[in-house]
N, C-alpha and C positions, 0 to 999 in steps of 0.2 A: 504494500500500500504506500501511497504518497500522500503528503499533507500540504494543503495550499491555503494561504491567507490571501483573500482578494478584497480590494476596495469596492464598496458598493457605489451606487449612483449618488446617494446622499452623502453629506460631509462626514457624519459620524456613523457610517454604515460599513460593516465588515462581514465577510463570509469566510468561514473556516470549513474546509472540506477534507474528508478522508476519501481518497479515490483509488480505484484500481488502475491497471495498465491501460484499460480502454476508456479511462476518464469518467467512469461511472461513480457517482457519490454513494457511499455506504453510510456515512454519518455526516451531519452538517450542523453547524451553529451559525446563526445569524445574529449579529450584535448591532443594535441601533440605539444610540444614546443610552448606553448601559442597560438596555433591555435585551433579553435573550429569547430567541426562538430556536427550538431544537428539532431534530428529525425523529424524536420519540414522542410518546404521549406527554402532554396533551396537545402539542403543536403539530406533530407529523409534518414538519416543514423540511422537505428533501427535494433537491433538484430532480426533475423528471426526465432530463436528457443529459447527454455527455457534457462535462464541464469544459467550456471553451476558455483557454487561457488568454488573458489580456495583458497588455503592457502594464507593469507595476505589480502584477500578482507575484507573490513570492512563495517559494517552497519553504516550509517550516519543518521542524523535527516532529517526530511522533510525540515526544515529551511535551513540546509546546502545544500541540493540538490537544493532548490529553489534559493539560492544565486548564485550557479554556472549556473543554468538554466537561470536566469534573465540576468546575464552577457553575456552568450553565444547568447541569442536571441535579445539582445539590438539593434544590427545593423538592425534588420528587423522590429522593432516596428513602425517606421514612415510609412513604406509601409502598415503595418497591419492597422493602424489607418485610412489610406486613403481607404483601401479596405472596412472597416466598413462603411465609409461615402458613398462609391459607391454602396453598396448593403444593402439597408434598409430591415428590417424585412418585410416579405410579398412579396418581390420581387421574381418573377419566373426567375430562371437561368438555364443555361445548360452548360455542359462541358463533359469531357471524364474521364472515370475511369483510374486512374494512377496505383493504387495498393490497397491492402487490409491490414489494420492495425488491431490490436486488438480492437481499438475503432470503426472501421467501414471502409467503402469504401472511399478512398481519391479521390476526383474529382477535376481535374484542370479546372478552369473557364477561366483563363488568365495567363499571365506570372507571375503575382504577387498574384493572387487570387486563393485560394484553399478552398474546402469545404469537409465536411464529411457527409456521409449518413449511416444510420443503415443497415448493411449488412443483418441481419436476416429479416428486413422489406422488403428490396429489393428482397430477395429470395422468399418471399411469393407470389409475383405477377410478377416475371420475369422468362423467360425461362432460364434454366441453361446454355445454350450455349451463353447467352449474359452477363454472370457474369464474365467477363474478362477485363483486361486493354484494353483501346481503344474504348470500347463501350460507347455510349452517354447516359448521365443521365440528366433528367430535373427534377427540384424540387423547392421547395419554401424555402427561407431563413427564419428560425424560431429563430435563435439566433447566438451568437458568442462564440467561444471557445478562450478566451483570453490567455490561457496557450499555446495552439498549433497554434494560429493564423489561425484558420479555421472557415469558415462560417458553421453553422449547418443547414442541409437540412432535410425536411420531404416531404411527399406526392410525392415521387420520382417515375419516370418511366424510364425504360432503353430501348433503341432501338438500332438498328444497322445502323441507318441513320448517314452518315458522320463519319463512324468509322475511328479512327486515329490509326496509328501504324501497319496497316495490310500489 
């Protein structure tokens, strides 16, 4: 991964990206006048296309990125610790697909609990018409992503029962 700091359009606007070799953002922090927007809940603010470098953008270290990341997600850490206590490994959960990120399908389980499922795995045993936001996913908690504050799911199934957002 590479880490980029980019000047925004506004005077006090900065973007911090964690990107892969194809310039796809995996994590993002937007800072404007000391206010933070992040690529995790509650903001889900992540670039939807490849990051295009501009003059003045600078590559930063992973440590520099993680410093701004940790500062920006600090307000959500207490809720995340509670979510981990509420959803032990091996727990079967269900929620609805919110969106698709490079890391996988983002599943909303509750107002404060989100999970991620492998999109490629889901596609292998799910009808294509069910691979959209609002469709219901059931899966087993297999771990925790402490960077993004997501539960990690496996053995997922997708159905159209109780579809939200239709």
